[in-house]
C-alpha positions as CSV (number, residue, x, y, z in Angstrom):
1,M,145.4,134.3,76.5
2,P,143.5,134.9,79.8
3,T,145.7,136.0,82.8
4,S,143.3,134.8,85.5
5,T,141.1,131.8,85.9
6,E,137.5,132.5,86.1
7,L,135.5,130.1,88.2
8,S,131.9,129.3,87.4
9,P,129.5,129.0,90.3
10,Q,129.2,125.2,89.6
11,S,133.0,124.8,90.0
12,V,133.0,126.6,93.4
13,E,130.1,124.8,94.9
14,E,128.9,121.2,94.3
15,S,125.9,120.9,92.1
16,L,122.6,120.2,93.8
17,D,122.4,117.0,91.9
18,V,125.6,115.8,93.6
19,V,124.4,116.9,97.1
20,V,121.0,115.2,96.6
21,G,122.6,112.0,95.3
22,R,125.0,111.8,98.2
23,T,122.3,112.5,100.8
24,V,119.9,109.9,99.2
25,H,122.6,107.3,99.1
26,M,123.4,107.9,102.8
27,L,119.7,107.6,103.7
28,M,119.5,104.4,101.7
29,W,122.5,103.0,103.5
30,D,121.0,103.9,106.9
31,Q,117.7,102.2,106.0
32,K,119.4,99.2,104.3
33,L,117.8,99.9,101.0
34,K,119.3,98.9,97.7
35,Q,119.0,100.8,94.4
36,G,116.8,98.1,93.1
37,D,114.4,98.8,96.0
38,L,114.2,102.6,95.3
39,A,114.3,102.7,91.5
40,P,110.8,101.2,91.0
41,V,109.3,103.8,93.5
42,L,110.7,106.5,91.2
43,G,109.6,104.6,88.1
44,I,113.1,104.4,86.7
45,Q,115.7,101.7,86.0
46,Q,118.3,100.9,88.6
47,T,121.0,102.1,86.2
48,A,119.3,105.5,85.9
49,L,119.1,105.8,89.7
50,S,122.8,104.9,90.0
51,R,123.7,107.8,87.7
52,K,121.5,110.2,89.8
53,L,123.2,109.1,93.0
54,R,126.5,109.9,91.4
55,G,125.3,113.3,90.3
56,E,125.5,112.5,86.6
57,R,121.8,112.9,86.0
58,K,119.5,115.6,87.2
59,W,116.8,115.1,89.8
60,T,113.3,116.3,88.9
61,L,111.1,118.1,91.5
62,D,108.7,115.1,91.4
63,E,111.6,112.7,92.1
64,L,112.8,114.8,95.0
65,R,109.3,114.7,96.6
66,T,108.9,111.0,95.9
67,V,112.3,110.1,97.4
68,A,111.8,112.3,100.4
69,R,108.5,110.5,101.2
70,A,110.0,107.1,100.5
71,L,113.0,107.8,102.8
72,N,110.9,109.5,105.5
73,T,112.7,112.8,105.2
74,T,112.1,116.3,103.7
75,T,113.1,117.8,100.4
76,S,114.9,120.5,102.4
77,Y,117.1,117.8,103.9
78,L,117.8,116.3,100.5
79,L,118.8,119.7,99.2
80,G,121.2,120.3,102.1
81,E,119.1,123.2,103.5
82,T,118.6,121.7,106.9
83,E,120.5,119.3,109.2
84,N,117.4,117.5,110.5
85,P,116.6,114.5,108.3
86,R,113.2,113.9,109.9
87,P,110.1,115.8,109.0
88,G,108.3,117.9,111.7
89,G,111.4,118.8,113.8
90,P,110.8,117.9,117.4
91,V,108.6,114.8,118.1
92,G,105.2,115.6,116.7
93,G,106.2,119.0,115.3
94,I,106.6,122.4,117.0
95,V,103.1,122.4,118.6
96,A,103.6,119.1,120.4
97,A,106.9,120.4,121.7
98,G,105.0,123.2,123.5
99,V,105.8,125.9,121.1
100,G,103.0,127.4,119.1
101,P,103.4,129.2,115.7
102,A,105.0,132.6,115.7
103,G,102.7,135.5,116.7
104,I,100.3,133.3,118.7
105,E,100.3,134.0,122.4
106,P,98.8,131.7,125.0
107,T,95.5,132.9,126.5
108,T,95.7,134.4,130.0
109,S,93.1,134.8,132.6
110,T,92.2,138.2,133.8
111,V,89.9,137.0,136.6
């Protein structure tokens, strides 16, 4: 009889399927989309999407990419890796915000 309870990594943290499902559901709510609207985009039945949204079925990489595009977000946001739901960060991306890529310095005149 074990004297201590060992926790699996899945029991300590939510599975990514649950995180993705909750995030997709929230974005659907914000955009007033129904499961019947999104399921055909993924090529699955509404009941299968419902199970994915509850974290009962796994998301494939192709489905993550398709859902991200359909909901105008990033896969990083769906996975909970970023708090910004919109692709590109600041309006138009970092270059439009006046910040160039790392390591690139603006030209200066020596005249």
